C-alpha positions in Angstrom: -23.0 35.9 36.2 -25.2 36.8 33.4 -27.7 33.8 34.3 -27.8 35.6 37.5 -28.6 39.2 36.4 -31.0 37.4 34.3 -32.9 35.4 36.9 -32.6 39.0 39.0 -33.8 41.0 36.4 -36.9 38.4 35.6 -37.4 38.3 39.5 -37.3 42.4 39.4 -39.9 42.2 36.4 -43.2 41.4 38.8 -42.5 43.5 41.7 -41.8 46.2 38.7 -45.0 45.7 37.1 -46.6 45.7 40.6 -44.9 48.9 41.7 -46.5 50.4 38.2 -50.0 49.2 38.8 -50.1 50.1 41.6 -48.9 53.9 41.5 -51.2 53.9 38.6 -54.0 53.1 40.5 -53.2 55.8 42.9 -52.8 58.6 40.2 -55.8 57.6 38.6 -57.6 58.2 42.2 -55.7 61.4 43.0 -57.3 62.6 39.6 -60.8 61.2 39.9 -60.9 63.1 43.3 -59.2 66.4 42.2 -62.0 66.1 39.4 -64.7 65.7 41.6 -66.3 68.7 42.9 -66.2 68.9 46.6 -66.4 72.0 48.3 -63.8 71.7 51.3 -63.0 74.3 54.0 -59.2 75.4 54.2 -58.3 73.3 57.0 -59.4 70.2 55.7 -57.2 71.2 52.4 -54.4 71.9 54.9 -55.3 68.2 56.8 -55.3 66.6 53.3 -51.5 68.5 52.3 -50.0 67.8 55.2 -51.0 63.9 55.0 -49.7 63.7 50.8 -46.7 65.5 52.3 -46.0 62.8 55.3 -47.0 60.2 52.3 -44.1 61.8 49.8 -41.8 61.6 52.9 -42.4 58.3 53.7 -41.6 57.0 50.1 -38.6 59.0 50.1 -37.4 57.3 53.2 -38.1 53.8 51.2 -36.1 54.7 48.1 -33.1 55.9 50.4 -33.3 52.7 52.2 -33.4 50.4 49.2 -30.9 52.7 47.7 -28.3 52.4 50.3 -28.9 48.9 51.5 -28.5 47.7 47.5 -27.1 51.1 45.4 -27.0 48.9 42.2 -31.0 48.7 42.3 -31.4 52.5 42.2 -32.3 52.2 39.0 -34.7 49.3 38.9 -38.3 50.1 38.3 -39.5 49.7 42.3 -37.3 51.8 43.2 -37.6 54.4 40.4 -41.9 54.0 41.2 -40.8 55.1 45.0 -39.0 58.2 43.5 -41.7 58.9 40.9 -44.5 58.7 44.1 -42.4 60.8 46.1 -42.8 63.8 43.4 -46.1 63.0 42.6 -47.0 63.5 45.9 -45.2 66.4 46.9 -46.8 68.1 43.6 -50.6 66.9 45.0 -49.5 68.4 48.4 -48.4 71.7 46.5 -51.4 71.9 44.6 -53.7 71.3 48.0 -52.0 74.1 49.7 -52.4 76.5 46.9 -56.3 75.6 47.2 -56.1 76.3 50.8 -54.9 79.5 50.4 -57.2 80.3 48.2 -60.1 78.6 49.7 -58.6 81.1 53.0 -59.3 84.2 50.8 -62.6 83.3 49.5 -63.3 82.3 53.5 -62.0 85.6 54.5 -63.7 87.9 51.9 -67.1 86.0 52.6 -66.9 86.5 56.0 -65.9 90.4 55.6 -68.6 90.9 53.4 -71.3 89.2 55.9 -70.1 91.2 58.5 -69.9 94.3 56.7 -73.2 93.6 55.7 -74.7 92.5 59.0 -73.2 95.3 60.4 -75.0 98.0 58.1 -78.2 96.5 58.3 -78.3 96.7 62.2 -76.9 100.3 61.9 -80.2 101.1 59.3 -82.3 99.0 61.6 -81.1 101.0 64.7 -81.3 104.6 63.0 -85.1 103.6 61.5 -85.8 102.7 65.4 -84.4 105.7 66.8 -86.7 108.1 64.6 -90.0 106.4 65.1 
């Protein structure tokens, strides 16, 4: 039995390392994208949030499938990486949703200022036109 568990551990190690490397690369890419200034519309941010949430749910389904198929692997590195990825993507989706709401508020405020300014200048111009 010991030799079987040792060989299973040896077999799981490359998969665990690969999963860890993929997760680190994904996290690094997400952090780089987040630190890059890109003015995005609220609708685009919401779309990104939905995509991240869908990816998170996919990872959760994979995690659940692996745990139900082989419960003793629930704490193996590849399965734990799925769980960690799920929570990381959920956090990103939540942050994107927050940014979308913030952007919507700014877009709405800018639109209101533009409309108010347009009305004021139109009214002002009409007033001067009537006077001449």
